C-alpha positions in Angstrom: 0.1 -0.3 0.2 0.8 3.4 -1.1 1.7 6.7 0.8 -1.5 7.5 -1.8 -3.7 5.9 0.1 -4.1 7.8 3.3 -7.5 9.2 3.3 -6.2 12.4 5.6 -10.2 13.3 6.4 -9.8 9.9 9.0 -10.4 11.3 12.9 -6.6 9.2 13.8 -4.9 11.6 11.1 -6.0 15.4 12.4 -3.3 15.8 14.2 -0.4 14.8 12.0 -2.8 16.5 9.0 -1.4 20.0 8.4 2.1 18.8 8.3 1.3 15.1 6.5 -0.6 15.8 3.8 1.7 18.0 2.5 5.5 15.6 3.0 3.2 12.8 1.7 2.5 14.4 -1.6 6.1 15.8 -1.8 7.4 12.1 -1.0 5.1 10.6 -4.0 6.3 13.5 -6.5 9.7 13.1 -5.2 9.7 9.2 -4.2 12.3 10.0 -1.3 10.0 9.8 1.9 13.6 11.0 3.6 13.3 14.0 1.9 10.2 14.8 2.1 10.0 14.2 5.7 13.5 17.4 6.1 11.3 19.6 3.6 8.7 20.1 6.5 11.7 19.7 9.6 12.0 22.2 12.4 15.2 23.7 12.9 17.0 22.7 16.2 14.0 20.7 17.3 13.3 18.0 15.0 15.7 15.3 13.9 17.2 15.2 9.9 16.0 12.9 8.0 18.4 10.8 5.7 18.5 7.6 3.5 18.2 4.4 5.0 21.4 3.4 3.7 23.5 6.3 6.3 22.2 3.9 8.7 26.3 1.8 9.0 25.5 -1.6 8.6 25.9 -3.1 11.8 25.1 -0.5 14.0 21.9 -0.4 16.3 18.9 1.9 14.9 18.5 3.9 17.9 22.1 4.3 19.0 22.3 5.8 15.7 19.6 8.5 15.8 21.0 9.3 19.9 24.5 9.6 18.1 23.9 11.3 15.0 20.6 13.0 15.6 19.0 11.1 12.5 16.3 9.2 11.5 17.5 6.6 9.1 14.3 6.3 6.8 13.3 4.1 4.5 10.6 5.0 1.4 7.9 3.2 3.0 4.6 3.5 4.9 6.1 2.2 8.6 8.7 5.2 8.2 6.8 7.6 6.1 4.4 7.7 9.9 7.5 7.8 11.9 8.3 10.7 10.7 5.3 12.4 11.2 5.1 11.4 14.7 9.3 13.0 15.1 8.3 16.3 13.5 4.3 16.7 15.5 5.9 15.3 18.5 9.8 15.6 18.6 10.6 15.8 22.4 8.8 12.9 23.2 10.1 11.0 20.4 14.1 12.7 22.2 12.8 10.9 25.5 11.7 7.5 23.8 15.2 7.7 21.6 16.7 8.6 24.6 16.0 5.8 26.5 16.5 3.4 24.2 19.8 4.6 23.6 20.4 4.5 27.4 19.6 1.0 27.5 22.1 0.2 24.6 24.9 1.9 25.6 24.3 -0.3 29.1 22.7 -3.5 28.0 24.0 -3.8 24.2 22.3 -5.9 21.8 21.2 -8.9 22.8 18.5 -11.5 21.3 15.5 -10.0 23.4 15.7 -6.4 24.5 14.6 -6.4 27.9 11.2 -5.6 30.0 12.2 -1.1 29.3 13.4 -1.5 25.7 10.2 -4.4 25.4 7.8 -1.2 26.6 9.6 1.7 25.2 9.5 -0.2 21.4 5.7 -1.1 22.2 4.8 2.9 23.0 7.0 3.9 19.9 4.7 1.6 17.4 1.3 0.8 19.0 1.0 3.7 21.7 -2.0 5.7 21.8 -2.4 9.3 24.7 -5.8 9.7 26.1 -7.1 12.8 27.5 -10.6 11.9 28.9 -12.9 12.4 31.9 -12.1 10.2 35.4 -15.4 8.1 34.6 -14.5 6.8 31.4 -10.4 5.5 32.7 -12.3 3.7 35.1 -14.0 1.7 32.3 -11.3 1.4 30.4 -9.5 0.5 33.2 -11.6 -2.9 33.5 -12.1 -2.9 30.8 -15.9 -2.4 30.9 -16.3 -1.6 27.3 -20.7 -1.1 27.5 -19.7 1.2 30.3 -16.7 3.3 28.3 -18.7 3.4 25.3 -23.1 2.9 26.0 -23.2 4.4 28.8 -21.0 7.1 29.3 -20.9 7.5 25.4 -21.2 11.1 25.9 -18.1 12.0 28.2 -16.2 10.8 24.8 -17.2 14.6 23.7 -14.8 15.7 26.4 -11.8 13.1 26.0 -9.0 13.1 22.9 -7.3 10.0 21.9 -4.1 10.4 20.5 -2.3 7.5 18.4 0.9 7.9 18.8 2.6 4.3 17.9 3.7 4.8 14.0 2.6 1.2 13.1 -0.9 1.7 14.5 -0.9 5.0 12.1 0.3 2.6 9.2 -2.5 -0.5 9.8 -5.2 2.2 10.1 -4.6 2.9 6.5 -6.5 -0.3 6.6 -9.2 -0.3 9.5 -10.1 -3.6 10.4 -12.1 -3.3 14.2 -9.7 -6.1 15.7 -6.8 -2.8 15.6 -5.7 -2.3 19.3 -3.9 0.5 20.7 -2.0 0.5 23.8 -2.9 3.2 26.2 -0.4 4.5 28.3 -1.6 4.9 31.5 -0.6 8.5 33.5 1.8 7.8 36.3 0.5 7.7 39.6 -0.6 11.7 40.8 -0.4 13.0 37.4 -4.0 14.9 36.3 -3.8 13.4 33.2 -1.6 13.4 29.9 -2.5 16.1 27.3 -2.8 14.7 23.8 -1.6 18.2 22.0 1.2 18.9 24.9 4.7 17.6 23.7 6.7 18.7 26.6 4.9 17.3 29.5 4.6 14.2 27.6 7.6 13.9 27.4 8.1 14.4 31.0 6.0 11.7 31.7 7.8 8.9 29.5 10.1 7.7 33.4 11.8 4.8 32.9 11.6 3.1 36.2 7.3 3.8 35.0 7.9 2.4 31.4 9.0 -1.2 32.7 6.2 -1.8 34.3 4.5 -1.5 31.0 1.7 1.0 32.4 -1.3 0.0 29.5 -4.5 -1.0 28.9 -5.5 -2.3 25.1 -8.5 0.4 23.4 -9.9 -1.5 20.2 -9.8 2.7 18.4 -12.3 2.2 16.3 -14.8 1.6 19.4 -14.1 5.0 19.9 -17.8 7.3 19.3 -17.0 9.1 16.0 -14.2 7.3 14.8 -16.1 4.4 13.0 -19.5 4.5 11.7 -20.6 0.6 12.8 -19.8 1.5 16.0 -23.5 3.9 16.0 -25.0 0.6 17.2 -24.5 -0.9 20.6 -24.2 -3.9 19.0 -20.8 -3.2 17.5 -19.1 -3.8 21.3 -21.1 -7.2 21.6 -17.9 -8.3 19.7 -15.9 -10.4 22.4 -12.8 -11.5 20.1 -12.5 -7.8 20.1 -14.2 -6.1 23.2 -12.7 -9.2 25.3 -13.9 -8.7 29.4 -11.0 -8.5 31.8 -9.3 -11.4 33.4 
């Protein structure tokens, strides 16, 4: 699937559309995702996007980004969305990269990433951030899907969900009911997480907290207004997707 398949009118792409749509059009014209992303980069805030062949053989990807402040980028959807999140949330992406690089420096590259790098990768690839009233958070944490999406449905007018993970954005090019995000729970003592405040989100990415894998699953097409079929309460009766808490 190509960049031309991206439907920028989809609600999960709203935070990225202003910078992403021109970048996608530029990439389609030039066939270089790195060059298109670089055109939208903010000097001093964003990293430099470079072709994938700039990554030396045998060099760890995250360590290379940390050392060079460049992001090796392939000409595909996955790396396009990775770059797009870098442009929209540079401080949060830089924080994830710093933590990854520190773990690589400490432990090296092994056959398994280890608990912290697993959590960092999970959020980077498939994470989401929710800013919502407490009643929605309680229902989500309990996997009480009927309360979350039916009983308390009007409260979603006060909520915002940010799809942060670039692999998750890629999956949503061809939306399927089963596509599920890992929503980051707010750290203890935090009032919540703002999906618009990059600096605050970056500050919340603490190694000791993330190693606990503080995520809760959320089938994103269940979010009111995100998929026409979820207007029917029966949409949420599919226990293969909306699974009860164990």
